[in-house]
C-alpha positions as CSV (number, residue, x, y, z in Angstrom):
1,M,-9.5,-13.7,-11.8
2,I,-6.7,-11.1,-11.7
3,G,-4.0,-12.0,-14.2
4,T,-0.5,-10.9,-14.5
5,G,-0.1,-10.6,-18.2
6,G,2.2,-7.7,-19.2
7,T,3.8,-5.3,-16.8
8,S,1.8,-4.3,-13.7
9,R,2.5,-1.4,-11.5
10,I,1.4,0.1,-8.2
11,I,1.5,3.8,-7.5
12,L,1.5,5.0,-3.9
13,D,1.6,8.9,-3.7
14,N,3.5,9.0,-7.0
15,L,5.8,6.1,-6.0
16,F,6.0,3.7,-9.0
17,V,7.0,0.1,-8.3
18,S,6.9,-2.3,-11.3
19,N,5.4,-5.9,-11.3
20,V,3.7,-5.9,-7.9
21,I,0.4,-7.3,-8.9
22,S,0.3,-11.1,-8.4
23,Q,-2.4,-13.8,-8.5
24,V,-3.4,-15.0,-5.0
25,A,-6.0,-17.7,-4.6
26,G,-9.2,-16.7,-3.0
27,P,-11.6,-18.9,-1.0
28,S,-13.1,-20.3,-4.2
29,C,-10.4,-19.7,-6.8
30,S,-10.5,-21.8,-10.0
31,T,-7.5,-22.2,-12.3
32,D,-10.1,-22.4,-15.2
33,A,-11.3,-18.9,-14.7
34,L,-10.6,-16.3,-17.3
35,P,-8.3,-13.5,-16.2
36,V,-8.7,-9.9,-15.5
37,T,-5.4,-8.1,-16.4
38,L,-4.8,-5.4,-13.7
39,T,-2.3,-2.8,-15.1
40,E,-2.4,-0.3,-12.3
41,F,-3.4,-0.1,-8.6
42,S,-2.8,3.3,-6.7
43,A,-3.7,5.1,-3.5
44,T,-3.5,8.8,-2.9
45,Q,-4.7,10.9,0.1
46,S,-6.6,14.2,-0.4
47,P,-5.0,17.2,1.4
48,N,-8.4,18.7,1.9
49,D,-10.6,16.1,3.6
50,C,-7.9,13.4,4.3
51,S,-9.9,10.7,2.3
52,V,-8.0,8.1,0.5
53,Q,-8.8,7.5,-3.1
54,L,-7.9,4.1,-4.6
55,N,-7.5,3.9,-8.5
56,W,-6.9,0.9,-10.7
57,A,-7.0,0.0,-14.3
58,T,-7.4,-3.1,-16.4
59,S,-6.5,-4.0,-20.0
60,L,-8.6,-7.1,-20.3
61,E,-11.7,-8.4,-18.6
62,L,-13.5,-11.6,-19.1
63,T,-16.7,-12.3,-17.2
64,N,-15.7,-9.8,-14.5
65,E,-18.6,-9.2,-12.2
66,K,-17.1,-6.8,-9.5
67,F,-14.2,-5.6,-7.5
68,I,-14.5,-5.7,-3.7
69,V,-12.3,-3.2,-1.9
70,E,-10.9,-4.7,1.3
71,R,-9.2,-2.9,4.2
72,S,-7.2,-4.0,7.2
73,S,-5.5,-2.3,10.1
74,N,-2.9,-5.2,10.4
75,A,-2.5,-6.6,6.9
76,Q,-3.9,-9.9,8.1
77,S,-7.6,-9.5,8.9
78,F,-9.4,-7.8,6.0
79,E,-13.0,-6.6,5.6
80,G,-14.9,-5.4,2.6
81,I,-15.7,-1.6,2.7
82,G,-17.3,-1.2,-0.7
83,S,-17.6,-2.7,-4.2
84,V,-17.4,-1.5,-7.7
85,A,-19.1,-3.2,-10.7
86,G,-16.9,-4.8,-13.3
87,R,-17.3,-4.3,-17.1
88,G,-18.1,-7.9,-17.9
89,T,-16.1,-8.9,-20.9
90,T,-14.0,-6.3,-22.7
91,N,-10.5,-5.9,-24.1
92,A,-10.6,-2.1,-23.9
93,N,-8.7,-0.3,-21.2
94,Q,-10.9,0.4,-18.1
95,R,-10.4,2.6,-15.2
96,Y,-11.9,2.4,-11.7
97,S,-11.9,4.4,-8.4
98,F,-13.1,4.1,-4.9
99,V,-13.0,6.6,-2.0
100,D,-12.4,5.6,1.6
101,S,-13.8,8.7,3.4
102,S,-12.9,7.4,6.8
103,P,-9.4,6.0,6.5
104,L,-7.6,4.4,9.4
105,P,-4.4,5.9,10.9
106,T,-2.5,3.1,9.0
107,A,-4.5,1.2,6.4
108,Y,-3.8,-1.8,4.2
109,Y,-5.9,-2.2,1.0
110,R,-6.4,-5.0,-1.5
111,L,-8.8,-5.8,-4.3
112,K,-10.9,-8.9,-4.4
113,Q,-11.9,-9.5,-8.0
114,V,-15.0,-11.7,-8.5
115,D,-15.9,-13.5,-11.6
116,A,-19.5,-14.1,-12.9
117,D,-19.1,-17.7,-11.6
118,Q,-18.2,-16.3,-8.2
119,T,-14.5,-17.4,-8.3
120,S,-12.2,-14.8,-6.9
121,T,-8.6,-13.7,-6.7
122,Y,-6.7,-10.9,-4.8
123,S,-4.3,-8.2,-5.7
124,K,-1.2,-7.6,-3.6
125,I,-1.4,-5.2,-0.6
126,I,-0.7,-1.5,-0.6
127,A,-0.1,0.4,2.7
128,V,-1.2,4.0,3.4
129,V,-0.2,5.8,6.5
130,N,-2.8,8.6,7.1
131,R,-0.9,11.9,7.0
132,C,-3.8,13.6,8.8
133,S,-3.3,11.5,11.9
134,A,-1.5,13.6,14.6
135,G,2.2,12.9,14.7
136,A,2.1,10.5,11.8
137,I,5.2,9.8,9.6
138,V,4.2,9.5,6.0
139,L,5.4,6.0,5.0
140,Q,5.2,4.1,1.6
141,Y,5.8,0.4,1.6
142,S,5.9,-2.0,-1.3
143,Q,5.3,-5.6,-0.5
144,Q,6.9,-6.7,-3.8
145,T,10.3,-4.9,-3.4
146,A,10.5,-4.8,0.5
147,R,11.3,-1.1,0.2
148,L,10.1,1.4,2.7
149,D,10.1,5.1,1.8
150,V,9.9,7.7,4.5
151,L,8.7,11.1,3.2
152,L,10.8,13.6,5.0
153,N,9.5,16.6,3.3
154,Q,6.3,16.0,5.3
155,I,8.0,16.5,8.6
156,D,8.0,20.0,10.2
157,A,11.4,19.8,11.9
158,Q,14.8,21.5,12.0
159,F,17.5,19.5,10.3
160,P,19.7,17.6,11.0
161,V,17.5,14.7,12.2
162,S,18.1,11.0,12.8
163,L,15.9,8.2,11.4
164,D,15.9,5.0,13.3
165,V,13.9,1.8,12.8
166,Y,13.3,-0.6,15.7
167,D,11.7,-4.0,16.0
168,S,9.0,-4.7,18.6
169,S,11.6,-5.7,21.2
170,G,13.4,-2.3,20.8
171,R,16.3,-3.7,18.8
172,R,17.6,-1.1,16.4
173,L,17.4,-2.3,12.8
174,H,18.5,0.7,10.9
175,H,20.0,4.1,11.5
176,L,20.3,7.2,9.2
177,N,21.5,10.7,9.8
178,V,19.8,13.2,7.6
179,A,21.9,16.4,7.4
180,E,19.6,18.3,4.9
181,S,15.9,18.3,4.0
182,Q,16.0,15.5,1.4
183,S,12.6,14.5,0.2
184,I,12.5,10.8,0.6
185,A,14.7,8.3,2.6
186,S,14.5,4.8,1.1
187,I,15.2,1.8,3.3
188,D,15.6,-1.9,2.2
189,T,13.7,-3.9,4.8
190,T,14.9,-7.4,3.6
191,P,17.5,-7.8,6.3
192,F,15.2,-6.8,9.1
193,G,13.7,-10.3,9.9
194,S,10.8,-8.6,11.6
195,R,7.3,-7.9,10.3
196,F,6.5,-5.3,13.0
197,I,8.6,-2.2,13.0
198,I,8.7,1.2,14.6
199,V,10.1,4.2,12.7
200,R,11.4,7.1,14.8
201,I,12.6,10.5,13.9
202,A,14.6,12.6,16.5
203,D,16.3,15.9,16.4
204,S,20.0,16.6,17.0
205,G,19.4,16.5,20.8
206,G,17.8,13.0,20.7
207,N,14.3,14.2,21.3
208,V,11.8,12.1,19.4
209,L,9.8,14.2,17.0
210,R,7.7,11.5,15.3
211,S,7.1,7.8,15.9
212,Q,5.2,5.4,13.7
213,R,4.4,1.7,13.9
214,L,4.0,-0.4,10.7
215,F,3.4,-4.0,9.8
216,L,5.4,-5.2,6.8
217,P,3.4,-7.7,4.7
218,Q,5.5,-10.4,3.4
């Protein structure tokens, strides 16, 4: 079982968000199971082959059999894409990694931790937008803080540009004028009231340069 003892963090392309790992009941979760304390969960994409590497760390494991890496295209229906053996019982810091060599255009990842008695729990979700997809906007989203970061330094465009967020019906939820090439634009998605959004970046003439759809797990 994944526990929340101490401070946990998630790192997505060098974005640190504190306290985002929580205990979520799996299909056969038992409250008597002993915890695995997950202290880090991160995702980075290789600039060479576009693969996504997931990294995580623990500070305590008790009867931990394995981690199953699960992936989804919509943050709702997940499937296992691989597993990594656990270290059983240990109070030493442990590090793990898994490489998704064929990432989706937008992928949502979570860890399913399985104890020796087959009880299981889940980490929270991290989202990775594949920067190798044609026309993709590099986005980083934290389920815990509801903050969306748009990496503007990944856009090959002449500034100024405008950044707009729309819901699925076309209603504009957020507008930002970017006068200079700032590296990141941070957006609080709490007021949106929509789980499906479209992020668009346009030039000063209103021509759409990039457009990206994203599902916001809540």
